[in-house]
Structures are given as structure tokens and as C-alpha cells.
N, C-alpha and C positions, 0 to 999 in steps of 0.2 A: 473552497478547499485549500489546503496548504500544508506546510510542514507542521511538525508537532507543536510548535509554539504559537499557532494562530487559531482563531475561531473559524470554523468553516462558514462559507458564505451561504445564506439561505436562498432557496430557489422557489419560484411560485409553484403552487400546486396545479397539476394538469389533470383534467378529468379523465374518465374511463373512455377507452376507445377499443373497439374490437378490430383485430387484424383478420382479414380474409385471405385465404390462400389463393393467389391468382392462378388462372387456368393457362394452359398452353406450354410455356417453356419448361424444360426439364431441369434447368439450373437457374440460380439467382446470382447475378454478378453485380456488386456494388460499383457504381461508376466512379466513386472516389477511392476505390481500393483495388489492388491487383488480385485479391483473394477470391477465388471462385468457391461458392458454398453450395453443396448438395447434400441431401439427407441420406442417400444411399450410394453404394459403390457405383451404380449405373446412373445416378442422378434421379431427381424427383421434382415434381412441379412445385414452384414457389419457394419463397424464403423460409428458412427454419424459424419456427415460432419458439421464442425463448422466454421462460419465466425467470426473471432476475429476483431470486428470493433474498430480500434484505431485511427479513423479519427480526433478526437479532441486532439490528443497527441501533447504536446509542450515540446520537449526534454529539460531537465535541469531545468524545472520550475514547476514540479508537485509533488515534495517531495516524500513522501512514496507511493503515488499512482503510480508513475513511477517505483519505486522499485518493487512493487507488479505486475504491468502489464508486465514488462520485465521478471520477474521470472516465471510467469505463461506461458508466451509465450515460454520460454525456456523449461519448463516442457512438454508443449503440443508438442513441437518439438521432444521430446524423446519417447513419448508414441505411441503405435499402437491402443490404445483403441478408439481414435477419429482421424479424418482426419481434421486438422485445417489449415486455411489460414489467415494470418494477412493482414488487409486492413489498409494502412498507408498514411498520407499526404506526399508529396514529401520532406517536411522539416524533416521528421522522417524516411526517407528511410534507411534501414539497421538495424532498431530497432526491427525486428521480432524475434531476438534471435534464429535463426535457422529454423523458419517456412518459408514456401514459402510466398512471399510477393506480394501483388498487390498495386501498388503505384498510388495514385490519385493526379494529379497535379492541380495547380491553386487554392488551398484552402488557404484562409488567416489564419494567425497564430498569437498568442500573448497571454500574461498572464492576461490582464485586463478583466473585465466583458464586456467592449465594444468589445474587440477583440474576445471574445468567442461568443458574439451575432452575430458578423460578420461571424464567422465560421459556426454557426448554420444556419444563413440565406443562406449561400452558399450551405450547405449540403441539406437544404430544397429544394432549386431551382434545385439541381442536383439529387434529391431523386429518380425519376423514373429510371434514368440511373444507379444509384448505386444499386438500388434494383434488376435490371436485372443482374448486375455484380455479386451480391451475391445470385442470384436466385437458384443456385445449392445446397446451404447449407440447412441443416435441422434445425440448430440452429444458431441464431445470438446472440453473446455475446458482451456486452458493458463493458469492464473492467474499462473505465474511467467514468462510470455512465451515461453520457449523451447519450440518444438514437438517435444517428445520424449516418446514415439516419434511418428513421422509417422503420422497416422491412415489408415484405409482410405478409398478415394476416395468410397465411398457415404456415409460419415459426414459430418455437418456439423461445422465447426470454428469455435471461438471463441478468439481470442487476447486476453489482457489485455496491453495495451501502455501502460505508465504515463507514459512521456515519450520524447522524442527528444534527450535531453541530449547524447548522443554526436555528434549532428549540429550542435546549437547551440553546444556547447563542446568541440569535438574535441581541443583542446590538453590537456584533462584526462585523456585516455585514451591508453593505449599503442597501438601499431600492431596488436598481436595482438588487443587488446580491440575495436578498431574493426572489424577483419575479422570477429570473432566476432559482433558486434552487427549488422553489415551482413547477414550470412547469417541468423542466428537471429531477429532482430527485424524488420528491414525486409523481407527476402525473404518471410517468412511472412505479414506483415501484408497484403501485396498478394494473397496466395492465400487467406487465411482468409475464411470466409463472413460473419463478423461480428467486429468489434474492439470491445473494451470499454476505455475509458480513463477517467481519474479527474478530469478537469477540461475545461472548454471551451477553456482555453488549450492543453492538450495536443492536443485534437481539431484546433484550428486549425493547429497545427504539422504534424500528420499530413497534413492536406489540402494544406498549402503545400509540405512537403518530400518527401512520399511520393506525392502525387497521389491519395490515397485518396478514394473516393466518400464524401461527408459522410453519406449515408443508411446506410452500413454501420458507422459509428462510433457507439457508444452511450456517453454520458457517465454515469458512476456515481460521483457524489461519495461520498467515504468518510464513515463515520459515527463518532460518539462514543458509547462505552458509558456511558450516563447512570447506570447502577447502580454503576459503578466510581468515579465522581468526585463528591465532595460539595463544593459551593462554600464557600469561606471568604471572607466579605465583611467581615471584621473586620481586626484588626491583622496586618501582614505583616512579615517579617524583611528586613533590609537586604542582600539579595544578589540577583544576577542569575543566572538559570538558563538553561543552553543544553544540551538533550538531543540530541546528534547524534553520529554516528560521525565518526571523524577523516578523512573524505574531503575532497579538495581543495575541492570546490564548497561545502562547509559553511562555509568562510570563517572559520575560527577565528582566523587571524592578525589580520585586520582587527578582529575583535571584541575581541581583547586590546589592540590599539592604542586602540580606542574606550574601553575600560574605563579605560585610563591617563588619557585625557582626562577622562572622567566623574568620576574620583576627585579631580581638582583642585577640583571643586565639592562632591563627596560623599566625603570621604577614607576613610570606613569601609566603603564599598561593596565587596562581594566578588563573585567569579564562581565559580559551581559548574558544572562540566562533567561530563556523564554520557554514556556510549556506548562502543562498542568502538573499538579502533584509536587511542586518544588518546595512546599513547606516541610516535606519530609527530610530535607537536607539539613535542617536545624540552623543554628547560628552561623552566619557566614562573615568573612572579612568585609571591611567597609569598602573595599575596592570591587566588590561583587554587586552588580545590579540585578536583583531577582525580580523580574517583571511579570512572571507567570504567563497566563494566556493573554495574548495581545491581538488586536485586530489585524487582519491580513495586510492592510496598507502599512501598518507600523512595522510588521515583520519584513515586508518587502523593502522598506526604507532602511532597516537594519542591515539587510544583505548588501545593499548598495553602499553603505557607509563603513562597515566593519573592516578593520585592518586584516583580519583573518577569521575564517570559520574553522573552529576546532571541532573534530568529530571523533571523540575517544571511545566510542561504543565498543563493548566487548563482543557483540554479536548482532548481525543484521541479516535479514533475508535479502535486502536490497540496500536501502539507505538513500533516501531521496534528498535530504537537506544539502549534502555536498553538491549535488547537481544544480539545485536551485541557487546556491551561492555562486557557483561557477557562471550560471546564466546571468548573474548580476555583476560579474566582474570581480567577485570577491575571491582572493587566494584561499586555498583550502589546505589544512593539515589534518590528516585523517588516520584512523586506526588501520593496521594491516590485518585485521581479523575478519572472519566471515566473508561476506560477499563484497566488502568495501573496496578491496583492490580491483576487483572485476568492474565495479561501477566507476571509480575515479580514474582508472587507467594511469597514464603518465602525466596527468594534469594536476596532480596534488603531491604534497610531501607526505610520505607514509611514516608512521611511528609505531612502536610497541605500546599498546594501550595498558599493559600491566606495569609499565615503568614510568613514573612521573618525570624522571630525567629525560627519557626518550620523547615524551609528549612535549616537554618544555623545549627541547632542541628542535622538534618539528615546527612548533609555533614560531620560534625565532627564525628558522630557515625560511618559512613561508613569508614572514614579514620582510626579510632581507631580499627575497626574490619575487616580490609582489608584481612588478610589471610583466615579467615573463609568465608567471602563473596565471595572472588575470587573462592575458590573451589566449593562453592554452585552454583555460577553463571555458571561456565563451565558446570556442570552437568545439570542444569536447561535448559540452552540454547540448549543443544543437543537434547532435546525432541521436539523442534520446527523445522520441516523439510518441505521443499518445496514439497517433495513427498506426505506428508500427506495433504498439501494444494491442490495439484493436485487431490487427491482422492475425496475431497469434491466437486471440480468442476465437475469431471466426474459424480458424483451422481446428481448434479444440472442439467447438460446437459440431462441426461437420464430422469429425472423427468419432465423437461420442454418439451422434445420431446413427452413424453406420454401425457401430458396435451394438447399439440397442436394437437396431433392425435385424441384425444377424442372429440375435438370441430369441427373437419372437417365434 
């Protein structure tokens, strides 16, 4: 797993395993977590059984959502507080990150809205059989937002909803995509027993735009894999790094304008772009290195070497690359939009992403203040852990299970 500019790492396929509900104790407490999980207000025997429905997963094409889903699967594989099973399409076999997997063959896959509608149609047709397959689970969790297949009514449901970009920036979406999200995202968010989101900014937008009850929304800040990143607090190279897919809200055009401005002060400054879909940017200046998707090891090396990570995104539900850069000792200059100020705190230079001049100033400030920002960033990134992210999910599962029990 990694930022948008890297290929996710493949994991070995794990065979099927049945979880049995242990007898005796009324609660399940994970020894590695302070979170107590019980399915009823008064407690019930054994860990909650969770179906992690990842049937809309398209490996390598889902950006930060893929990083999140893989990381949560890996954390669930380590905990005894719940008994989770990953349900995956054949194209994503081995992506359960250590969870027992149930592989569903014959599902179409692809990145476009049309491809996703075909996948949804196939899952709807096979809904009864898939519900039977997941029937032993107490909670069905949709980490990729889309509720496919629709669970049985008796089961508790948890939806991961990362942001409401399509409502805040509708001009960036096609009519078909807006209709798709209105149904799969908004409609189910109102029906789910619990919603997990990844920032307080995103939670506030869900309350304001969807009218969701604040108590059913659980904020789970994403984490940084500290074992993967080794900070470089020494000399850095004279280039700006931006790892992001070529989506419109990633704002590559204004970044390139800003770099043109910054190069009047620093003429040898270069820009390195990683991520999928960068061909859509067209012809670029010769000081731009368009690398596209790169191996995880290469991206990690770029974080350690870059003079600055620039993050000019117009909208994020979270924004993980700045934290990954900080964990590598890389100074960060970032947008003041969306959740980004919440994530970077006081450890980055903030700028207006709509102003190339402001972006350029932010980059030059970060370069000039590199030693201080590097030290601040390493300490700040260390406060974001996947273990804390897991704890929020365990609380969401327990709350959803209690809600479902109350309506039976």
C-alpha cells in the first residue's frame, strides 16, 4: 500500500477459515487495544463477526481509498476484538492483508463509471447468494463506500464514507458519476447503522449536507506506517515532489504555474510527479519529471530525497501523502482547503491552492525553513497510527451492532 503515486504491494492469498463464537465471556477485549467491543448494550458472548465487503475493489486504481482499506484489513487481522473475513473479487485475491479471504469469481472490474455500474449490476444479480455467504456475520462493513451486496436486514451495517467532494465540487463530476454517488454514497449513508469517516472536516460536511446524526459518525484518522519510512534530516535534493493521480481536483495545472514562478527565484528547481492518469496533463515543461506509477520503494526514496512535498489539492477527505512525507523528514507545503489543515497541523506551510503565486511562496518558504519543518513533521506524523484508526473502527462496529440489535 502507499500514496497515490505507488503500486500497492501484493499479499499472499489466505485460505478460508471459519470463526467460531467462543463461549463464556460477555465481552471481547483485544489485548493490543484499549477498546472493549460488545454487540449489545449489556454485552454478549464473543467477538463481533465482521464481513469486510471489498467486492468493488480495483487494485492499483483507487488511490488513498486502497491504502486505507488495505491498512484496516491488516489491523483487523492482528486483533482478537473482532473476527473479520475479507470478501474480495478474484481480481483482488490476496489483498486481504492477512485476513481469511472468500474470493468471488466472475465479477467485472474497471475504473470508469460504466465499469463500476457493471460491477454493481453483477453484485445485485448475485445478491441473494452473497447474502447467504455473509450470513454468519454480525456486521457488514463497506470500506470502499459502495454497499454491494446489500446486507440482510438483521445485520448491522457500517459504511466508510471518505468525503462528499461530489457535493462540494459537483463541477468536477459527470452527470452519471453524480447519480452514481447520490445512490451508492448518500443514500446508504442515511441507512447505515454507523458511518466511518477520516476527518472531522468530512464529518462536519456529512452533518451539514446529508443531515446525518453526529453520534453515528465515527472519525478514524488515517495512520502512517512508521516501519516503512525512515526520516532524512540531512541534505535534500532541489526538487519538488507531488504524488497524486491526474484527477482534476489534484490541481496539477496551478502547481506547474506556481513552479514557473518559483523558478524565477530558484532556477534549477525541478518538479517530480508520480501517480496514475498523468498523461491527461498533456505536454509539460522539460523541468517536470512525469514518472507515473512507481514502485513503493522508489516513492519512499523520493520522499526521503525531495526538497519539498507540494500538496495543492483543492479537496481532500484526509490527505495522506503530506504525513508520509513528514515521516520521511520531507518539508511540506500544502493547500489550506478541505481536511488538509486538520491533518498537517502546524508542521507545514499552508497556501491558497487557487493562487499560483501563493503556492509558489509556500514552496519557497518550505525550502528556506527546511530543517525546522523536517523536525516538526517527523514528530507530527508519529501521532497518526493505524492502531488508533482501528480503535475507531472497533467502536463503530460495536455501536452498529447495538443499533441493529435494538431494531430486531
